[in-house]
C-alpha positions as CSV (number, residue, x, y, z in Angstrom):
1,M,112.6,152.6,68.8
2,P,114.3,151.0,71.5
3,G,112.0,149.8,74.1
4,W,108.6,149.3,72.6
5,T,107.2,146.6,71.4
6,R,104.6,147.5,68.6
7,R,101.1,146.1,68.4
8,P,100.2,143.6,65.4
9,R,99.7,145.4,62.1
10,R,96.1,146.0,61.9
11,A,94.3,145.9,58.2
12,I,93.1,149.0,56.5
13,L,89.7,148.7,55.5
14,S,87.7,150.9,53.6
15,R,84.3,152.7,54.5
16,R,82.2,150.3,53.0
17,H,84.1,147.1,54.2
18,E,84.9,147.8,57.6
19,P,82.8,146.3,60.4
20,T,80.2,148.5,62.4
21,S,82.3,149.1,65.3
22,R,84.7,151.3,64.0
23,D,87.8,152.5,66.2
24,D,87.9,156.2,64.9
25,D,83.9,156.0,66.3
26,S,85.3,155.9,69.3
27,E,85.4,159.1,71.4
28,R,88.4,160.3,73.4
29,R,88.8,163.8,75.4
30,C,91.3,166.0,74.6
31,F,93.0,167.3,77.7
32,V,93.9,170.4,77.1
33,T,90.1,171.8,75.4
34,R,88.4,168.7,77.5
35,E,86.0,168.3,74.6
36,V,85.4,164.9,73.9
37,Q,85.3,164.2,70.4
38,P,85.8,160.5,68.0
39,R,89.1,159.4,68.0
40,G,89.7,160.4,64.3
41,G,90.0,164.2,65.1
42,L,92.5,163.4,67.9
43,I,96.4,162.7,68.5
44,R,97.6,160.2,70.8
45,F,100.6,160.7,72.5
46,V,102.6,158.2,75.0
47,V,104.7,158.5,78.1
48,G,108.1,156.9,76.6
49,P,110.5,154.7,79.0
50,D,112.7,157.5,79.5
51,G,109.6,159.7,80.7
52,A,109.5,161.8,77.1
53,I,106.1,162.7,75.4
54,V,106.1,160.6,72.6
55,P,103.6,161.4,69.3
56,D,101.8,158.1,68.9
57,I,100.3,159.0,65.4
58,D,99.9,155.2,63.9
59,E,97.9,154.7,67.9
60,R,99.7,151.8,68.3
61,L,103.1,152.4,71.0
62,P,102.1,150.9,74.6
63,G,101.1,152.9,77.7
64,R,98.4,155.2,78.5
65,G,97.2,157.3,75.4
66,L,96.8,160.9,76.2
67,W,94.8,162.7,73.7
68,V,95.0,166.2,72.9
69,S,92.8,167.9,69.9
70,A,94.4,167.8,66.2
71,D,94.9,171.9,66.5
72,R,98.1,174.0,66.5
73,G,96.8,175.9,69.4
74,A,96.0,173.0,71.7
75,L,99.2,171.4,71.0
76,E,100.8,175.0,71.7
77,Q,99.2,174.9,74.7
78,A,99.8,172.0,76.1
79,V,103.5,172.5,75.5
80,V,104.3,175.8,77.1
81,K,101.8,175.6,80.0
82,R,103.0,171.9,80.6
83,L,99.5,170.1,80.5
84,F,101.3,167.1,79.5
85,A,102.4,166.6,83.0
86,R,99.1,167.1,84.8
87,A,98.0,164.7,82.1
88,A,100.0,161.9,83.0
89,K,100.1,162.7,86.4
90,R,103.9,162.3,86.6
91,S,107.1,164.4,85.8
92,V,107.6,164.2,82.2
93,T,110.1,165.4,79.6
94,V,108.2,167.9,76.4
95,D,110.7,168.5,73.3
96,P,109.5,172.8,73.1
97,T,109.2,171.8,68.9
98,L,106.8,169.2,69.7
99,T,104.3,170.7,67.4
100,D,106.5,171.3,64.5
101,R,107.7,167.2,64.9
102,V,104.2,166.1,64.9
103,E,103.4,168.2,61.5
104,G,105.9,166.8,60.6
105,L,105.3,163.3,60.8
106,L,101.7,163.7,59.6
107,T,102.9,165.2,56.7
108,R,105.3,162.5,55.6
109,R,102.5,159.9,56.3
110,C,100.3,161.8,53.9
111,V,103.2,161.6,51.5
112,Q,103.6,158.1,52.3
113,T,100.4,157.1,51.6
114,L,99.8,159.1,48.2
115,S,103.3,157.4,47.1
116,L,101.6,153.9,48.1
117,A,98.6,154.7,46.1
118,R,100.6,155.8,43.1
119,R,102.8,152.2,43.3
120,A,99.6,150.5,43.7
121,G,97.7,152.0,40.3
122,G,95.6,154.0,42.4
123,A,97.0,157.7,41.9
124,V,97.3,159.8,39.3
125,A,99.1,163.0,39.0
126,G,99.3,166.2,36.7
127,Q,96.2,168.1,35.5
128,T,95.3,166.4,32.6
129,K,95.4,163.0,34.1
130,V,93.4,164.6,37.2
131,R,90.9,166.6,35.2
132,Q,90.0,163.2,33.0
133,A,89.7,161.2,36.0
134,L,87.2,163.5,37.5
135,E,85.3,163.5,33.6
136,A,85.3,160.0,34.1
137,G,83.4,159.6,37.1
138,R,85.6,158.0,39.1
139,A,84.9,158.3,42.4
140,G,88.0,159.3,44.8
141,V,89.7,162.2,46.6
142,L,91.3,165.3,44.7
143,V,94.8,166.5,46.4
144,E,95.5,170.4,45.3
145,A,98.5,172.0,46.8
146,G,97.7,174.9,48.9
147,D,100.4,176.6,47.3
148,G,99.1,176.5,43.5
149,A,97.6,178.9,41.2
150,E,93.8,179.6,42.3
151,D,92.5,179.6,38.8
152,G,93.6,176.3,37.9
153,R,92.8,174.4,41.7
154,A,89.4,176.2,41.5
155,R,88.8,174.6,37.8
156,L,89.3,171.2,39.2
157,R,87.7,171.6,42.2
158,A,84.5,172.6,40.1
159,L,85.0,169.2,38.1
160,A,85.0,167.4,41.6
161,G,81.7,168.1,42.6
162,T,81.0,166.0,45.7
163,R,84.4,164.7,45.7
164,P,86.6,165.4,49.0
165,V,89.3,167.9,48.2
166,V,92.5,168.2,50.3
167,S,94.6,170.9,50.0
168,C,97.2,171.2,53.4
169,L,99.8,170.0,51.6
170,L,102.6,171.9,49.6
171,A,103.4,171.5,45.8
172,A,107.0,170.1,46.7
173,E,105.4,167.7,49.2
174,I,102.6,166.2,46.1
175,A,105.8,166.0,43.9
176,E,107.8,164.3,46.3
177,A,104.8,160.8,46.5
178,F,105.4,161.0,42.4
179,G,108.7,161.3,41.9
180,R,109.0,165.5,40.6
181,D,110.0,168.3,41.1
182,H,107.0,170.4,41.2
183,T,103.1,168.6,41.0
184,V,100.2,170.7,42.0
185,H,97.3,168.3,41.8
186,A,96.8,164.7,42.1
187,F,93.7,161.9,42.1
188,V,93.2,158.8,44.6
189,D,90.9,156.4,44.1
190,S,88.4,155.7,46.9
191,A,86.6,152.9,45.3
192,G,88.0,148.6,45.0
193,P,91.0,147.2,46.6
194,R,93.0,150.5,47.3
195,A,90.0,152.1,49.1
196,G,91.4,151.9,52.2
197,L,94.3,154.5,50.9
198,S,92.0,157.3,50.6
199,D,90.5,156.7,53.7
200,R,93.7,156.7,55.3
201,L,94.6,160.5,53.7
202,L,91.7,162.2,54.5
203,R,92.1,161.1,58.0
204,D,95.5,162.0,58.4
205,A,95.0,165.3,56.0
206,A,92.2,166.4,58.4
207,R,94.4,166.2,61.3
208,L,97.2,167.5,59.4
209,E,94.7,170.4,58.2
210,G,94.8,170.9,62.1
211,L,97.9,171.5,62.8
212,R,98.9,173.8,59.8
213,H,95.7,176.3,59.1
214,E,96.8,179.0,61.9
215,K,100.2,178.6,60.6
216,V,100.1,178.9,56.8
217,A,96.9,179.9,56.0
218,S,97.4,183.3,55.0
219,D,99.8,182.2,52.7
220,V,98.0,179.1,51.0
221,G,94.2,179.4,52.2
222,P,92.2,176.7,53.3
223,G,93.3,173.4,54.2
224,L,90.9,170.4,53.8
225,E,87.5,171.6,52.2
226,N,85.1,170.4,50.0
227,H,84.3,172.4,46.5
228,A,81.8,174.5,48.7
229,G,84.5,175.4,51.0
230,T,83.2,173.9,54.2
231,C,85.7,172.5,56.3
232,I,85.2,168.4,56.5
233,Q,88.0,168.1,59.2
234,G,85.8,167.1,61.9
235,A,84.5,164.3,59.3
236,K,84.4,160.4,60.4
237,Y,87.1,158.1,58.8
């Protein structure tokens, strides 16, 4: 993007190898709700050179960060009530479709992470291969399409045990990561050198769920849950 100087890319570390002072554990205040929470549950924005509000999903753009809870209602309130200008203490331009743009960016990141895991040999797709991974006791993340048939999803969730389950993506989105037309189930390893990809997927999926749950809950069910149906959106990654 013209005018931006990106910060150096940081290495992605798994939970077991990362330092004690992890960035995601630091806290930020949402300027909409005024709640303080770990930054992993918020989305960072900055004011661009032209005065436009820019979503900084990677949290690498220069400038003062404006943090909003990863929640569709909070973000829409910030747009409609012009709260970005108040938080930035200056006149800014806000795209009225900002909430949908952020949802699209997070969706893209989740799909890209799945694709990276697949190419690195750390992800499989399809009910049979996913079932085999679960039955083999492999540590990882179960990914299921929120618009997939509930009976098939329930069978694999039962096998998942205490493994986290991501279900905020749609079948077409999961399929894109694996070069297919339609995929309901995938599994991402969380052990070994590729563990950082599962960490990244969990964090981005938690934020994506916050932007999708109000819009699609009636159609595709809960967005991000463990096998017992407990939302893990607020977990630290």
